[in-house]
DSSP file (Angstrom, degrees, kcal/mol; ACC not computed):
  #  RESIDUE AA STRUCTURE BP1 BP2  ACC     N-H-->O    O-->H-N    N-H-->O    O-->H-N    TCO  KAPPA ALPHA  PHI   PSI    X-CA   Y-CA   Z-CA
    1    1 A M              0   0    0      0, 0.0     2,-0.0     0, 0.0     5,-0.0   0.000 360.0 360.0 360.0 136.9  -46.3  -69.8   91.0
    2    2 A S     >  -     0   0    0      1,-0.1     4,-1.2     3,-0.0     3,-0.3  -0.336 360.0-108.2 -75.9 161.6  -48.7  -71.7   93.1
    3    3 A E  H >> S+     0   0    0      1,-0.2     4,-0.9     2,-0.2     3,-0.7   0.902 120.1  53.1 -57.4 -44.3  -51.6  -73.7   91.5
    4    4 A P  H >4 S+     0   0    0      0, 0.0     3,-0.6     0, 0.0    -1,-0.2   0.873 105.2  56.1 -60.4 -33.5  -54.2  -71.2   92.7
    5    5 A D  H 34 S+     0   0    0     -3,-0.3    -2,-0.2     1,-0.2    58,-0.1   0.810 109.4  47.1 -64.2 -28.5  -52.2  -68.3   91.1
    6    6 A R  H << S+     0   0    0     -4,-1.2    57,-0.3    -3,-0.7    -1,-0.2   0.559  83.6 115.1 -92.2  -9.7  -52.3  -70.2   87.7
    7    7 A R  S X< S-     0   0    0     -4,-0.9     3,-1.5    -3,-0.6     4,-0.3  -0.355  70.1-128.7 -66.6 140.3  -56.1  -71.0   87.7
    8    8 A A  G >  S+     0   0    0     52,-1.9     3,-1.7     1,-0.3    -1,-0.1   0.860 106.4  60.4 -56.6 -39.5  -58.1  -69.3   85.0
    9    9 A A  G 3  S+     0   0    0     52,-0.5    -1,-0.3     1,-0.3    -2,-0.1   0.727 104.4  51.0 -64.2 -20.3  -60.6  -67.9   87.4
   10   10 A N  G <  S+     0   0    0     -3,-1.5     2,-0.8    -6,-0.2    -1,-0.3   0.378  82.3 108.6 -97.9   3.4  -57.9  -66.0   89.2
   11   11 A Q    <   +     0   0    0     -3,-1.7    -5,-0.0    -4,-0.3    -6,-0.0  -0.731  27.2 157.0 -88.1 109.7  -56.4  -64.3   86.1
   12   12 A L        +     0   0    0     -2,-0.8     2,-0.3     3,-0.0    -1,-0.2   0.537  62.0  51.7-102.3 -12.2  -57.3  -60.6   86.1
   13   13 A W  S    S-     0   0    0      1,-0.1     3,-0.1     0, 0.0     0, 0.0  -0.798  77.4-124.7-126.2 162.0  -54.4  -59.5   83.8
   14   14 A L  S    S+     0   0    0     -2,-0.3    17,-0.5     1,-0.2     2,-0.4   0.795 103.8  22.0 -74.8 -29.1  -53.0  -60.5   80.4
   15   15 A I        -     0   0    0     14,-0.2     2,-0.4    15,-0.1    -1,-0.2  -0.999  69.4-164.6-138.5 138.5  -49.6  -61.1   82.0
   16   16 A K  E     -A   28   0A   0     12,-2.3    12,-3.0    -2,-0.4     2,-0.5  -0.993   2.3-168.0-125.2 128.4  -48.7  -61.8   85.7
   17   17 A I  E     -A   27   0A   0     -2,-0.4     2,-0.4    10,-0.2    10,-0.2  -0.964  10.3-172.7-115.8 132.4  -45.2  -61.5   87.1
   18   18 A Q  E     -A   26   0A   0      8,-2.6     8,-2.3    -2,-0.5     2,-0.4  -0.977  11.2-162.3-130.8 138.0  -44.5  -62.9   90.5
   19   19 A F  E     -A   25   0A   0     -2,-0.4     2,-0.2     6,-0.2     6,-0.2  -0.901  11.1-158.8-112.1 143.8  -41.4  -62.7   92.8
   20   20 A D    >   -     0   0    0      4,-1.5     3,-2.1    -2,-0.4    -2,-0.0  -0.664  38.0 -93.3-115.3 178.9  -40.9  -65.1   95.7
   21   21 A S  T 3  S+     0   0    0      1,-0.3    -1,-0.0    -2,-0.2    -2,-0.0   0.688 124.3  57.0 -67.1 -18.1  -38.7  -64.8   98.8
   22   22 A A  T 3  S-     0   0    0      2,-0.1    -1,-0.3     0, 0.0     3,-0.1   0.296 118.8-110.6 -92.5   9.2  -35.8  -66.5   97.1
   23   23 A C    <   +     0   0    0     -3,-2.1     2,-0.4     1,-0.3    -2,-0.1   0.737  65.0 152.8  67.0  25.5  -35.9  -63.9   94.3
   24   24 A H        -     0   0    0     19,-0.0    -4,-1.5    21,-0.0     2,-0.5  -0.703  31.3-153.2 -78.7 137.6  -37.1  -66.3   91.7
   25   25 A I  E     +A   19   0A   0     -2,-0.4    19,-2.5    19,-0.3     2,-0.3  -0.964  15.8 178.9-117.8 126.9  -39.1  -64.3   89.0
   26   26 A Q  E     -AB  18  43A   0     -8,-2.3    -8,-2.6    -2,-0.5     2,-0.4  -0.942  12.8-156.8-126.4 149.7  -41.8  -66.0   87.0
   27   27 A K  E     -AB  17  42A   0     15,-2.2    15,-3.0    -2,-0.3     2,-0.5  -0.992   4.0-161.0-127.3 131.3  -44.1  -64.7   84.3
   28   28 A L  E     -AB  16  41A   0    -12,-3.0   -12,-2.3    -2,-0.4    13,-0.2  -0.956   8.4-175.2-113.9 125.6  -47.5  -66.2   83.4
   29   29 A V  E     - B   0  40A   0     11,-3.0    11,-2.6    -2,-0.5   -14,-0.2  -0.901   8.6-176.1-115.3  96.9  -49.1  -65.4   80.0
   30   30 A P        -     0   0    0      0, 0.0    -1,-0.1     0, 0.0   -15,-0.1   0.723  16.3-153.1 -75.1 -21.9  -52.5  -67.2   80.4
   31   31 A H    >   +     0   0    0    -17,-0.5     3,-0.9     1,-0.1     6,-0.3   0.912  30.6 163.4  49.5  47.5  -53.9  -66.6   76.9
   32   32 A L  T 3   +     0   0    0      1,-0.2    -1,-0.1   -18,-0.1     3,-0.1   0.816  67.4  56.6 -66.4 -30.4  -57.4  -66.8   78.3
   33   33 A D  T 3  S+     0   0    0      1,-0.2     2,-0.7     2,-0.1    -1,-0.2   0.662  99.7  63.5 -76.9 -14.4  -59.0  -65.2   75.3
   34   34 A D    X   -     0   0    0     -3,-0.9     3,-1.4     3,-0.1    -1,-0.2  -0.856  66.6-172.9-111.7  95.0  -57.5  -67.8   72.9
   35   35 A V  T 3  S+     0   0    0     -2,-0.7    -1,-0.1     1,-0.3    25,-0.1   0.701  82.8  49.9 -65.5 -20.4  -59.1  -71.1   73.9
   36   36 A D  T 3  S+     0   0    0      2,-0.1    -1,-0.3    21,-0.1    22,-0.1   0.554  95.7  82.3 -94.3  -8.8  -56.9  -73.1   71.6
   37   37 A R  S <  S-     0   0    0     -3,-1.4    -3,-0.1    -6,-0.3     2,-0.0  -0.824  79.3-124.7-101.2 131.8  -53.6  -71.6   72.7
   38   38 A P        -     0   0    0      0, 0.0    18,-0.2     0, 0.0     2,-0.1  -0.358  25.5-110.1 -70.0 152.2  -51.8  -72.9   75.8
   39   39 A G  E     - C   0  55A   0     16,-2.6    16,-2.2    -2,-0.0     2,-0.4  -0.433  33.8-135.1 -71.4 158.0  -50.9  -70.6   78.6
   40   40 A E  E     -BC  29  54A   0    -11,-2.6   -11,-3.0    14,-0.2     2,-0.5  -0.967  13.8-162.9-125.4 134.0  -47.2  -70.0   79.0
   41   41 A L  E     -BC  28  53A   0     12,-2.8    11,-3.0    -2,-0.4    12,-1.6  -0.970  15.5-176.1-117.3 125.0  -45.1  -70.0   82.2
   42   42 A Y  E     -BC  27  51A   0    -15,-3.0   -15,-2.2    -2,-0.5     2,-0.4  -0.834  14.5-153.3-118.7 154.6  -41.6  -68.4   82.1
   43   43 A A  E     -BC  26  50A   0      7,-2.3     7,-2.9    -2,-0.3     2,-0.5  -0.967  26.1-117.4-122.6 145.2  -38.7  -68.1   84.5
   44   44 A R  E     + C   0  49A   0    -19,-2.5     2,-0.5    -2,-0.4   -19,-0.3  -0.712  33.9 177.6 -82.9 124.2  -36.2  -65.3   84.5
   45   45 A R  E >   - C   0  48A   0      3,-2.9     3,-1.6    -2,-0.5     2,-0.4  -0.938  62.6 -48.6-130.1 107.8  -32.7  -66.7   83.9
   46   46 A G  T 3  S-     0   0    0     -2,-0.5    -2,-0.0     1,-0.2     0, 0.0  -0.546 122.6 -22.7  65.7-122.0  -30.0  -64.0   83.6
   47   47 A S  T 3  S+     0   0    0     -2,-0.4     2,-0.3    -3,-0.1    -1,-0.2   0.133 124.6  79.3-106.7  19.8  -31.3  -61.4   81.2
   48   48 A Q  E <  S-C   45   0A   0     -3,-1.6    -3,-2.9    -5,-0.0     2,-0.5  -0.908  73.0-126.5-128.5 153.9  -33.8  -63.7   79.4
   49   49 A W  E     -C   44   0A   0     -2,-0.3     2,-0.5    -5,-0.2    -5,-0.2  -0.884  29.9-160.3 -92.7 127.0  -37.2  -65.2   79.9
   50   50 A V  E     -C   43   0A   0     -7,-2.9    -7,-2.3    -2,-0.5     2,-0.4  -0.942  19.2-123.0-113.8 126.4  -37.1  -69.0   79.5
   51   51 A L  E     +C   42   0A   0     -2,-0.5    -9,-0.3    -9,-0.2     3,-0.1  -0.532  37.6 166.5 -67.2 121.2  -40.2  -71.0   78.8
   52   52 A I  E     +     0   0A   0    -11,-3.0    16,-2.2    -2,-0.4     2,-0.3   0.543  57.0   2.5-114.8 -12.0  -40.5  -73.6   81.6
   53   53 A G  E     -CD  41  67A   0    -12,-1.6   -12,-2.8    14,-0.3     2,-0.4  -0.985  52.7-138.3-169.4 159.1  -44.1  -74.8   81.2
   54   54 A L  E     -CD  40  66A   0     12,-2.4    12,-3.6    -2,-0.3     2,-0.7  -0.950  12.1-145.2-121.9 144.4  -47.3  -74.8   79.3
   55   55 A I  E     -C   39   0A   0    -16,-2.2   -16,-2.6    -2,-0.4    10,-0.2  -0.915  29.5-137.5-107.0 103.6  -50.9  -74.8   80.6
   56   56 A Q    >>  -     0   0    0     -2,-0.7     3,-1.9     8,-0.3     4,-0.8  -0.204  21.5-108.9 -61.0 150.1  -52.8  -76.8   78.0
   57   57 A P  G >4 S+     0   0    0      0, 0.0     3,-0.9     0, 0.0    -1,-0.1   0.859 120.6  51.8 -49.7 -41.0  -56.2  -75.4   77.0
   58   58 A K  G 34 S+     0   0    0      1,-0.2     4,-0.1     2,-0.1    -2,-0.1   0.731 111.9  48.5 -68.6 -20.4  -58.0  -78.2   78.9
   59   59 A D  G X>>S+     0   0    0     -3,-1.9     4,-1.8     1,-0.2     3,-1.1   0.477  81.1  97.3 -97.9  -4.1  -56.0  -77.4   82.0
   60   60 A K  T <<5S+     0   0    0     -3,-0.9   -52,-1.9    -4,-0.8     3,-0.2   0.876  79.6  55.2 -56.8 -41.6  -56.5  -73.6   82.1
   61   61 A P  T 345S+     0   0    0      0, 0.0   -52,-0.5     0, 0.0    -1,-0.3   0.817 118.5  35.6 -60.9 -25.8  -59.4  -73.7   84.6
   62   62 A F  T <45S-     0   0    0     -3,-1.1   -55,-0.3   -55,-0.2    -2,-0.2   0.613 101.5-127.9-103.8 -16.4  -57.2  -75.6   87.0
   63   63 A G  T  <5 +     0   0    0     -4,-1.8     2,-0.3   -57,-0.3    -3,-0.2   0.721  45.1 166.0  75.0  21.9  -53.7  -74.1   86.3
   64   64 A F      < -     0   0    0     -5,-1.1     2,-0.4    -8,-0.1    -8,-0.3  -0.559  24.2-146.7 -73.8 131.5  -52.0  -77.4   85.8
   65   65 A V        -     0   0    0     -2,-0.3   -10,-0.2   -10,-0.2   -25,-0.0  -0.836   9.4-151.6-104.7 133.9  -48.6  -76.9   84.1
   66   66 A T  E     -D   54   0A   0    -12,-3.6   -12,-2.4    -2,-0.4    -2,-0.0  -0.919  31.9-127.3 -97.0 113.6  -47.0  -79.3   81.7
   67   67 A P  E     -D   53   0A   0      0, 0.0     2,-0.5     0, 0.0   -14,-0.3  -0.245  12.2-128.9 -63.4 148.7  -43.2  -78.8   82.2
   68   68 A I        -     0   0    0    -16,-2.2     2,-0.5   -17,-0.0     0, 0.0  -0.855  19.9-132.6 -94.2 129.2  -41.0  -78.1   79.2
   69   69 A R        -     0   0    0     -2,-0.5     2,-0.2     2,-0.0   -16,-0.0  -0.734  20.2-132.7 -84.3 125.3  -38.0  -80.3   79.0
   70   70 A R        -     0   0    0     -2,-0.5     2,-0.7   -18,-0.1   -18,-0.0  -0.559   9.5-151.6 -77.6 139.5  -34.8  -78.3   78.3
   71   71 A Q              0   0    0     -2,-0.2    -1,-0.1     1,-0.1    -2,-0.0  -0.846 360.0 360.0-114.7  92.9  -32.6  -79.6   75.6
   72   72 A D              0   0    0     -2,-0.7    -1,-0.1     0, 0.0    -2,-0.0   0.416 360.0 360.0 -95.5 360.0  -29.0  -78.6   76.5
C-alpha cells in the first residue's frame, strides 16, 4: 500500500483491502476511532493474514509504517 493509501485523511472504511498487479494482497485496519491503538497492516501469506507493520498513533495522519520483524 502506498503512503497516501495509508494516511488517516484518506481512510473512509474500517478495513481496506488492496490488490496490486503482482497479486500481493494487503489489508489495512487503521483504528482511527481509537487514538491510542496503532493501525495494523497485514499481508496475505497462503491462507493467513500476517501482521507486517504498525502505524503508531502519532504516525496515523501520515501513514508511516513501523515494520514488524518476523521471528522465524
